[in-house]
All heavy atoms as an XYZ file, in Angstrom:
723
protein
N      93.998     41.431    -23.017
C      93.202     42.607    -23.288
C      92.707     43.167    -21.962
O      92.443     42.421    -21.026
C      92.012     42.218    -24.173
C      91.027     43.309    -24.371
S      89.626     42.765    -25.378
C      88.668     44.246    -25.292
N      92.606     44.471    -21.900
C      91.934     45.103    -20.769
C      90.872     46.049    -21.297
O      90.989     46.578    -22.405
C      92.891     45.863    -19.824
C      93.505     47.066    -20.515
C      93.969     44.962    -19.274
C      94.107     48.045    -19.545
N      89.841     46.230    -20.508
C      88.754     47.154    -20.831
C      88.496     48.003    -19.594
O      88.212     47.472    -18.522
C      87.497     46.390    -21.234
C      86.338     47.301    -21.561
C      86.286     47.968    -22.778
C      85.319     47.511    -20.642
C      85.231     48.821    -23.072
C      84.259     48.357    -20.924
C      84.224     49.014    -22.153
O      83.188     49.858    -22.441
N      88.615     49.313    -19.742
C      88.444     50.231    -18.610
C      86.964     50.420    -18.295
O      86.181     50.829    -19.160
C      89.058     51.599    -18.926
C      90.567     51.603    -19.024
S      91.410     51.167    -17.495
C      90.903     52.492    -16.414
N      86.588     50.096    -17.066
C      85.207     50.286    -16.611
C      85.003     51.672    -16.011
O      83.979     52.313    -16.228
C      84.837     49.215    -15.594
C      84.836     47.785    -16.122
C      84.627     46.802    -14.982
C      83.779     47.614    -17.196
N      85.977     52.135    -15.237
C      85.890     53.474    -14.647
C      87.270     53.911    -14.210
O      88.198     53.109    -14.095
C      84.926     53.485    -13.456
O      85.424     52.688    -12.407
N      87.389     55.203    -13.971
C      88.660     55.748    -13.526
C      89.606     55.981    -14.687
O      89.211     56.028    -15.851
N      90.878     56.098    -14.318
C      91.916     56.421    -15.292
C      93.178     55.669    -14.910
O      93.516     55.568    -13.731
C      92.154     57.926    -15.262
C      93.235     58.405    -16.184
C      93.389     59.919    -16.106
O      92.432     60.635    -16.482
O      94.462     60.375    -15.666
N      93.870     55.145    -15.892
C      95.132     54.451    -15.665
C      96.060     54.747    -16.828
O      95.622     55.119    -17.914
C      94.912     52.949    -15.524
N      97.344     54.582    -16.586
C      98.341     54.813    -17.629
C      98.882     53.465    -18.084
O      99.372     52.676    -17.269
C      99.487     55.707    -17.112
C     100.545     55.903    -18.195
C      98.940     57.042    -16.635
N      98.763     53.211    -19.375
C      99.346     52.021    -19.988
C     100.777     52.376    -20.378
O     101.007     53.345    -21.104
C      98.545     51.617    -21.232
C      99.196     50.596    -22.154
C      99.416     49.270    -21.448
C      98.364     50.423    -23.418
N     101.723     51.602    -19.857
C     103.129     51.850    -20.147
C     103.650     50.725    -21.032
O     103.622     49.553    -20.650
C     103.953     51.935    -18.852
C     103.385     53.032    -17.950
C     105.429     52.168    -19.169
C     103.932     53.022    -16.558
N     104.069     51.104    -22.228
C     104.746     50.196    -23.169
C     106.015     50.937    -23.580
O     106.714     51.423    -22.708
C     103.841     49.904    -24.369
C     102.563     49.194    -23.993
C     101.616     49.031    -25.161
O     101.184     50.040    -25.734
O     101.332     47.874    -25.496
N     106.263     51.063    -24.865
C     107.365     51.915    -25.319
C     107.030     53.375    -25.058
O     107.908     54.212    -24.895
C     107.632     51.711    -26.807
C     108.216     50.341    -27.101
O     108.842     49.753    -26.207
O     108.041     49.866    -28.232
N     105.740     53.691    -25.054
C     105.246     55.029    -24.744
C     104.196     54.893    -23.645
O     103.878     53.785    -23.224
C     104.603     55.689    -25.986
O     103.514     54.883    -26.421
C     105.611     55.841    -27.117
N     103.657     56.012    -23.194
C     102.606     55.984    -22.178
C     101.307     56.474    -22.798
O     101.296     57.444    -23.550
C     102.981     56.868    -20.989
C     104.185     56.346    -20.238
C     104.475     57.136    -18.980
O     103.752     58.117    -18.684
O     105.432     56.766    -18.276
N     100.205     55.772    -22.483
C      98.885     56.118    -22.995
C      97.905     56.145    -21.830
O      97.830     55.173    -21.069
C      98.400     55.071    -24.026
O      99.382     54.958    -25.059
C      97.068     55.462    -24.624
N      97.168     57.233    -21.693
C      96.154     57.322    -20.646
C      94.912     56.581    -21.126
O      94.431     56.782    -22.245
C      95.812     58.795    -20.325
C      94.685     58.869    -19.310
C      97.048     59.517    -19.814
N      94.412     55.688    -20.288
C      93.187     54.938    -20.578
C      92.092     55.415    -19.641
O      92.316     55.551    -18.436
C      93.417     53.437    -20.378
C      94.508     52.792    -21.238
C      94.702     51.339    -20.827
C      94.149     52.896    -22.710
N      90.906     55.650    -20.211
C      89.755     56.098    -19.433
C      88.567     55.180    -19.702
O      88.630     54.316    -20.576
C      89.411     57.537    -19.809
C      90.504     58.527    -19.428
C      90.132     59.961    -19.799
N      91.181     60.890    -19.420
C      92.196     61.232    -20.215
N      92.281     60.743    -21.437
N      93.108     62.078    -19.782
N      87.485     55.383    -18.972
C      86.283     54.570    -19.110
C      85.930     54.367    -20.587
O      85.879     55.314    -21.361
C      85.108     55.234    -18.402
C      83.837     54.421    -18.461
C      82.708     55.079    -17.683
O      82.877     56.108    -17.033
N      81.553     54.476    -17.740
N      85.723     53.088    -20.963
C      85.359     52.743    -22.331
C      86.542     52.440    -23.232
O      86.366     51.914    -24.329
N      87.767     52.747    -22.787
C      88.960     52.443    -23.581
C      89.339     50.977    -23.411
O      89.075     50.364    -22.374
C      90.148     53.315    -23.163
C      89.988     54.768    -23.562
O      89.195     55.056    -24.484
O      90.675     55.623    -22.954
N      89.974     50.445    -24.425
C      90.463     49.066    -24.387
C      91.885     49.032    -24.928
O      92.282     49.890    -25.719
C      89.566     48.152    -25.218
N      92.637     48.052    -24.489
C      93.981     47.815    -25.012
C      94.165     46.312    -25.129
O      93.664     45.553    -24.295
C      95.038     48.424    -24.090
N      94.856     45.901    -26.175
C      95.088     44.458    -26.335
C      96.454     44.231    -26.958
O      97.048     45.130    -27.548
C      93.983     43.811    -27.156
S      93.835     44.455    -28.824
N      96.923     43.023    -26.797
C      98.231     42.630    -27.285
C      98.076     41.302    -28.001
O      97.547     40.339    -27.450
C      99.204     42.493    -26.115
C      99.298     43.773    -25.361
C     100.181     44.776    -25.590
C      98.465     44.214    -24.277
N      99.955     45.817    -24.727
C      98.900     45.501    -23.904
C      97.384     43.668    -23.592
C      98.320     46.237    -22.890
C      96.794     44.400    -22.586
C      97.254     45.663    -22.235
N      98.535     41.225    -29.253
C      98.371     39.978    -30.012
C      99.176     38.830    -29.400
O     100.292     39.040    -28.916
C      98.878     40.322    -31.406
C      99.509     41.660    -31.332
C      99.186     42.273    -30.011
N      98.589     37.653    -29.432
C      99.279     36.463    -28.929
C     100.575     36.266    -29.695
O     100.642     36.497    -30.901
C      98.389     35.239    -29.077
N     101.601     35.875    -28.969
C     102.879     35.584    -29.597
C     103.770     36.792    -29.798
O     104.905     36.657    -30.229
N     103.280     37.977    -29.499
C     104.095     39.186    -29.636
C     104.686     39.555    -28.281
O     103.948     39.796    -27.333
C     103.249     40.357    -30.145
O     102.774     40.095    -31.428
N     106.003     39.609    -28.193
C     106.636     39.939    -26.910
C     106.593     41.446    -26.638
O     107.562     42.164    -26.843
C     108.059     39.432    -27.084
C     108.311     39.521    -28.557
C     106.984     39.258    -29.210
N     105.442     41.933    -26.206
C     105.261     43.350    -25.920
C     105.165     43.526    -24.411
O     104.194     43.101    -23.790
C     103.989     43.902    -26.598
C     104.073     43.715    -28.115
C     103.778     45.366    -26.235
C     102.787     44.025    -28.832
N     106.165     44.132    -23.813
C     106.146     44.384    -22.373
C     105.219     45.549    -22.060
O     105.225     46.558    -22.758
N     104.400     45.401    -21.049
C     103.463     46.464    -20.687
C     103.086     46.341    -19.218
O     103.226     45.289    -18.614
C     102.196     46.390    -21.547
C     101.475     45.087    -21.411
N     101.825     43.985    -22.158
C     100.459     44.705    -20.625
C     101.035     42.978    -21.832
N     100.199     43.379    -20.894
N     102.621     47.458    -18.659
C     102.049     47.454    -17.322
C     101.039     48.587    -17.238
O     101.022     49.484    -18.073
C     103.111     47.558    -16.229
S     103.922     49.149    -16.103
N     100.188     48.515    -16.232
C      99.153     49.519    -16.007
C      99.443     50.173    -14.660
O      99.643     49.480    -13.660
C      97.746     48.867    -15.963
C      97.485     48.025    -17.213
C      96.672     49.919    -15.758
C      97.389     48.793    -18.481
N      99.465     51.509    -14.622
C      99.662     52.239    -13.374
C      98.498     53.180    -13.141
O      98.066     53.880    -14.059
C     100.945     53.080    -13.420
C     102.203     52.286    -13.329
C     103.438     53.181    -13.244
O     103.298     54.430    -13.237
O     104.541     52.636    -13.198
N      98.012     53.184    -11.920
C      97.009     54.167    -11.517
C      97.756     55.299    -10.820
O      98.233     55.148     -9.709
C      95.981     53.546    -10.572
C      94.911     54.531    -10.165
O      94.973     55.711    -10.485
N      93.930     54.048     -9.439
N      97.846     56.431    -11.489
C      98.569     57.584    -10.934
C      97.615     58.612    -10.335
O      98.047     59.670     -9.921
C      99.420     58.219    -12.032
C     100.498     57.285    -12.556
C     101.298     57.924    -13.645
N     102.314     57.012    -14.149
C     103.005     57.221    -15.246
N     102.818     58.321    -15.960
N     103.904     56.346    -15.649
N      96.342     58.284    -10.319
C      95.352     59.222     -9.790
C      95.034     58.877     -8.336
O      95.502     57.875     -7.802
C      94.078     59.173    -10.628
O      93.348     57.987    -10.350
N      94.191     59.694     -7.713
C      93.764     59.404     -6.346
C      92.393     58.720     -6.327
O      91.791     58.566     -5.269
C      93.753     60.677     -5.497
C      92.833     61.753     -6.063
O      92.267     61.546     -7.162
O      92.675     62.793     -5.412
N      91.926     58.293     -7.489
C      90.654     57.583     -7.623
C      90.927     56.124     -7.998
O      91.986     55.811     -8.557
C      89.790     58.230     -8.712
C      89.487     59.690     -8.480
C      88.603     59.901     -7.265
O      87.618     59.203     -7.093
N      88.968     60.851     -6.415
N      89.954     55.253     -7.717
C      90.075     53.861     -8.146
C      90.042     53.780     -9.665
O      89.303     54.522    -10.319
C      88.934     53.013     -7.592
C      89.045     52.772     -6.103
O      90.151     52.915     -5.555
O      88.013     52.438     -5.493
N      90.838     52.899    -10.217
C      90.788     52.556    -11.640
C      90.311     51.116    -11.712
O      90.946     50.215    -11.167
C      92.154     52.706    -12.290
N      89.174     50.910    -12.346
C      88.579     49.575    -12.400
C      88.569     49.120    -13.858
O      88.070     49.828    -14.737
C      87.154     49.580    -11.823
C      87.206     50.064    -10.370
C      86.528     48.194    -11.931
C      85.842     50.316     -9.762
N      89.153     47.931    -14.094
C      89.180     47.411    -15.455
C      89.052     45.896    -15.436
O      89.330     45.238    -14.437
C      90.455     47.840    -16.200
C      91.753     47.432    -15.558
C      92.352     46.212    -15.850
C      92.408     48.275    -14.675
C      93.543     45.843    -15.281
C      93.607     47.922    -14.100
C      94.184     46.702    -14.412
O      95.371     46.337    -13.841
N      88.604     45.372    -16.568
C      88.521     43.928    -16.762
C      89.781     43.464    -17.470
O      90.246     44.121    -18.410
C      87.323     43.560    -17.647
C      85.948     43.799    -17.078
C      84.897     43.523    -18.155
C      85.703     42.922    -15.870
N      90.318     42.358    -17.035
C      91.405     41.705    -17.751
C      90.789     40.521    -18.486
O      90.136     39.677    -17.867
C      92.492     41.207    -16.780
O      92.998     42.325    -16.053
C      93.614     40.532    -17.528
N      90.979     40.478    -19.781
C      90.355     39.454    -20.616
C      91.456     38.707    -21.344
O      92.327     39.317    -21.964
C      89.385     40.092    -21.632
C      88.343     40.927    -20.891
C      88.743     39.030    -22.513
C      87.586     41.890    -21.767
N      91.429     37.393    -21.266
C      92.427     36.610    -21.973
C      92.213     35.138    -21.724
O      91.364     34.731    -20.942
N      92.986     34.372    -22.405
C      92.915     32.930    -22.216
C      93.838     32.533    -21.077
O      94.757     33.265    -20.714
C      93.354     32.175    -23.489
O      94.696     32.545    -23.779
C      92.463     32.505    -24.665
N      93.601     31.415    -20.531
C      94.482     30.843    -19.521
C      94.896     29.473    -20.049
O      94.535     28.424    -19.530
C      93.783     30.722    -18.161
C      93.395     32.064    -17.570
C      94.645     32.899    -17.272
N      94.294     34.196    -16.716
C      94.413     35.347    -17.365
N      94.826     35.360    -18.615
N      94.110     36.479    -16.794
N      95.655     29.528    -21.143
C      96.081     28.297    -21.796
C      96.967     27.462    -20.876
O      97.764     28.008    -20.120
C      96.846     28.611    -23.079
C      95.980     29.263    -24.127
O      94.784     29.022    -24.185
N      96.583     30.088    -24.961
N      96.854     26.160    -20.984
C      97.716     25.259    -20.230
C      99.162     25.368    -20.689
O     100.085     25.174    -19.919
C      97.227     23.810    -20.364
C      95.970     23.525    -19.593
C      96.215     23.634    -18.093
O      97.144     23.044    -17.563
N      95.378     24.407    -17.416
N      99.342     25.658    -21.974
C     100.677     25.841    -22.536
C     100.770     27.264    -23.044
O      99.903     27.721    -23.785
C     100.926     24.849    -23.684
O     100.780     23.514    -23.180
C     102.318     25.018    -24.272
N     101.819     27.988    -22.636
C     101.938     29.386    -23.016
C     103.395     29.817    -22.912
O     104.190     29.191    -22.211
C     101.083     30.252    -22.091
C     100.706     31.593    -22.690
O     101.167     31.910    -23.810
O      99.955     32.328    -22.039
N     103.739     30.871    -23.635
C     105.044     31.515    -23.524
C     104.777     32.967    -23.181
O     104.034     33.647    -23.885
C     105.848     31.403    -24.829
C     106.081     29.935    -25.193
C     107.185     32.143    -24.691
C     106.695     29.744    -26.566
N     105.362     33.432    -22.080
C     105.099     34.770    -21.574
C     106.411     35.550    -21.558
O     107.389     35.110    -20.953
C     104.495     34.711    -20.157
C     103.284     33.784    -20.157
C     104.135     36.092    -19.663
C     103.033     33.103    -18.855
N     106.416     36.703    -22.216
C     107.611     37.539    -22.309
C     107.494     38.703    -21.328
O     106.516     39.437    -21.358
C     107.767     38.100    -23.721
C     107.969     37.053    -24.757
N     109.207     36.728    -25.241
C     107.093     36.249    -25.401
C     109.087     35.777    -26.141
N     107.810     35.468    -26.256
N     108.505     38.855    -20.482
C     108.619     40.010    -19.584
C     109.832     40.805    -20.063
O     110.941     40.651    -19.545
C     108.791     39.563    -18.133
C     107.637     38.745    -17.619
C     107.654     37.365    -17.700
C     106.525     39.362    -17.061
C     106.583     36.607    -17.228
C     105.451     38.623    -16.581
C     105.494     37.242    -16.677
O     104.439     36.497    -16.206
N     109.604     41.644    -21.085
C     110.720     42.308    -21.751
C     111.479     43.264    -20.842
O     112.674     43.478    -21.035
C     110.236     43.060    -23.000
O     109.168     43.947    -22.635
C     109.715     42.072    -24.044
N     110.807     43.842    -19.842
C     111.506     44.761    -18.947
C     112.394     44.030    -17.940
O     113.154     44.650    -17.210
C     110.528     45.684    -18.223
C     109.454     44.950    -17.461
O     109.192     43.769    -17.766
O     108.860     45.554    -16.560
N     112.318     42.694    -17.892
C     113.151     41.899    -16.986
C     114.021     40.876    -17.726
O     114.631     40.030    -17.090
C     112.289     41.151    -15.958
C     111.543     42.066    -15.044
N     112.165     42.873    -14.126
C     110.220     42.321    -14.924
C     111.264     43.578    -13.475
N     110.083     43.263    -13.944
N     114.024     40.947    -19.073
C     114.770     39.972    -19.877
C     114.422     38.547    -19.436
O     115.294     37.716    -19.196
C     116.279     40.216    -19.768
C     117.096     39.350    -20.725
O     116.549     38.919    -21.773
O     118.268     39.072    -20.427
N     113.132     38.286    -19.313
C     112.633     37.011    -18.804
C     111.585     36.444    -19.754
O     110.706     37.161    -20.220
C     112.005     37.216    -17.417
C     111.201     36.068    -16.820
C     112.076     34.842    -16.590
C     110.540     36.511    -15.521
N     111.693     35.146    -20.029
C     110.675     34.419    -20.780
C     110.248     33.233    -19.927
O     111.088     32.483    -19.430
C     111.204     33.917    -22.144
C     110.114     33.177    -22.907
C     111.756     35.070    -22.977
N     108.942     33.092    -19.722
C     108.400     31.968    -18.961
C     107.705     31.022    -19.919
O     106.861     31.438    -20.711
C     107.390     32.461    -17.908
O     108.031     33.364    -17.026
C     106.814     31.294    -17.115
N     108.078     29.766    -19.865
C     107.438     28.723    -20.659
C     106.553     27.929    -19.715
O     107.042     27.335    -18.753
C     108.486     27.806    -21.292
C     109.421     28.549    -22.216
C     110.565     29.167    -21.722
C     109.150     28.645    -23.577
C     111.423     29.869    -22.555
C     109.999     29.342    -24.423
C     111.134     29.944    -23.907
O     111.977     30.641    -24.727
N     105.258     27.954    -19.964
C     104.296     27.310    -19.075
C     103.719     26.082    -19.767
O     103.271     26.149    -20.909
C     103.172     28.304    -18.750
C     102.092     27.757    -17.863
C     101.065     28.814    -17.543
C      99.934     28.716    -18.525
N      98.762     29.498    -18.188
N     103.741     24.965    -19.063
C     103.088     23.738    -19.534
C     102.395     23.117    -18.330
O     103.047     22.507    -17.479
C     104.102     22.776    -20.147
C     103.447     21.586    -20.781
N     102.778     21.665    -21.973
C     103.334     20.319    -20.367
C     102.282     20.474    -22.270
N     102.613     19.642    -21.297
N     101.067     23.335    -18.237
C     100.347     22.906    -17.046
C     100.866     23.663    -15.845
O     100.998     24.882    -15.874
N     101.231     22.938    -14.787
C     101.776     23.597    -13.595
C     103.297     23.744    -13.666
O     103.893     24.390    -12.811
C     101.381     22.832    -12.338
O     101.925     21.527    -12.388
N     103.924     23.159    -14.695
C     105.378     23.245    -14.841
C     105.768     24.574    -15.488
O     105.074     25.077    -16.365
C     105.891     22.084    -15.684
N     106.881     25.128    -15.034
C     107.404     26.382    -15.579
C     108.897     26.236    -15.851
O     109.616     25.568    -15.110
C     107.228     27.543    -14.584
C     105.818     27.808    -14.140
C     105.056     28.553    -15.217
N     103.775     29.041    -14.756
C     102.665     28.313    -14.680
N     102.695     27.045    -14.990
N     101.531     28.849    -14.287
N     109.337     26.888    -16.914
C     110.766     26.986    -17.216
C     111.041     28.448    -17.509
O     110.253     29.118    -18.166
C     111.142     26.126    -18.420
C     112.625     26.113    -18.724
C     112.982     25.054    -19.772
N     112.384     25.305    -21.058
C     112.960     25.990    -22.056
N     114.166     26.497    -21.888
N     112.345     26.159    -23.191
N     112.170     28.967    -17.015
C     112.490     30.382    -17.136
C     113.814     30.556    -17.861
O     114.809     29.916    -17.501
C     112.589     31.027    -15.745
C     111.334     30.823    -14.921
C     111.233     29.760    -14.032
C     110.253     31.676    -15.057
C     110.087     29.564    -13.278
C     109.100     31.493    -14.309
C     109.028     30.428    -13.430
O     107.893     30.234    -12.694
N     113.826     31.428    -18.873
C     115.065     31.747    -19.578
C     115.147     33.253    -19.802
O     114.178     33.979    -19.627
C     115.143     31.056    -20.962
O     114.192     31.639    -21.844
C     114.925     29.552    -20.856
N     116.317     33.679    -20.228
C     116.483     35.037    -20.728
C     116.056     35.026    -22.193
O     115.863     33.969    -22.777
C     117.935     35.483    -20.583
C     118.396     35.542    -19.136
C     119.761     36.208    -19.013
N     120.203     36.239    -17.638
C     119.784     37.089    -16.717
N     118.889     37.996    -17.028
N     120.248     37.044    -15.478
N     115.916     36.202    -22.807
C     115.527     36.281    -24.215
C     116.478     35.497    -25.116
O     116.059     34.935    -26.119
C     115.451     37.737    -24.686
C     114.193     38.464    -24.258
C     112.929     37.970    -24.946
O     112.991     37.436    -26.073
O     111.860     38.112    -24.330
N     117.770     35.434    -24.758
C     118.747     34.727    -25.593
C     118.720     33.214    -25.367
O     119.498     32.475    -25.968
C     120.155     35.278    -25.378
C     120.713     35.007    -23.986
O     120.067     34.296    -23.179
O     121.809     35.536    -23.701
N     117.828     32.739    -24.488
C     117.697     31.303    -24.226
C     118.516     30.796    -23.057
O     118.363     29.643    -22.647
N     119.403     31.618    -22.511
C     120.191     31.180    -21.354
C     119.302     31.102    -20.113
O     118.253     31.735    -20.046
C     121.372     32.135    -21.112
O     120.913     33.436    -20.808
N     119.735     30.309    -19.143
C     118.953     30.124    -17.926
C     118.745     31.434    -17.189
O     119.645     32.268    -17.117
C     119.635     29.123    -16.985
C     119.531     27.700    -17.489
O     118.600     27.400    -18.272
O     120.386     26.881    -17.112
N     117.570     31.596    -16.624
C     117.246     32.748    -15.802
C     117.316     32.301    -14.351
O     116.686     31.315    -13.979
C     115.843     33.255    -16.135
C     115.520     34.606    -15.542
C     115.782     35.767    -16.261
C     114.957     34.727    -14.280
C     115.486     37.013    -15.740
C     114.662     35.974    -13.743
C     114.930     37.113    -14.486
O     114.642     38.353    -13.979
N     118.098     32.983    -13.523
C     118.212     32.552    -12.125
C     116.867     32.731    -11.392
O     116.315     33.817    -11.375
C     119.285     33.469    -11.550
C     119.328     34.657    -12.461
C     118.852     34.188    -13.806
N     116.384     31.655    -10.836
C     115.104     31.683    -10.131
C     115.346     31.278     -8.691
O     115.968     30.246     -8.425
C     114.099     30.695    -10.789
C     112.799     30.685    -10.016
C     113.853     31.082    -12.236
N     114.868     32.108     -7.765
C     114.967     31.772     -6.335
C     113.841     30.822     -5.971
O     112.698     31.026     -6.354
C     114.862     33.007     -5.477
C     116.092     33.837     -5.503
C     115.989     34.903     -4.455
N     116.420     36.144     -5.045
C     116.213     37.319     -4.527
N     115.558     37.438     -3.396
N     116.653     38.386     -5.116
N     114.158     29.832     -5.230
C     113.167     28.866     -4.764
C     113.019     29.026     -3.257
O     113.993     29.184     -2.535
C     113.599     27.441     -5.081
C     113.929     27.228     -6.543
C     112.853     26.443     -7.213
N     113.252     26.149     -8.559
C     112.524     26.469     -9.615
N     111.372     27.073     -9.460
N     112.925     26.165    -10.817
N     111.784     28.986     -2.777
C     111.544     28.992     -1.328
C     111.900     27.648     -0.749
O     111.518     26.625     -1.265
C     110.076     29.313     -1.026
C     109.730     30.730     -1.394
O     110.586     31.604     -1.445
N     108.471     30.973     -1.673
N     112.658     27.639      0.330
C     113.025     26.368      0.975
C     112.604     26.364      2.414
O     112.317     27.334      3.015
C     114.540     26.125      0.904
O     115.225     27.265      1.394
C     114.948     25.833     -0.516
């Protein structure tokens, strides 16, 4: 969930929605809804990000065909179809 404190930002999902002070947006747990927030103005956009930081979680990045499975500090990455997602490792 995000809550806009000041400024203006554009929420991008399947459509674009302008968010202003006092607006909120949220996404139900378990729903693979890809989204991002863009500040297209010349003013600061200040918002709170509210959510859990579960030790175990599944995170969908639909715009990258990526699913992250988190268990503690361990991560596993796949595509939506379950095939391996190529991950670069720093060496």
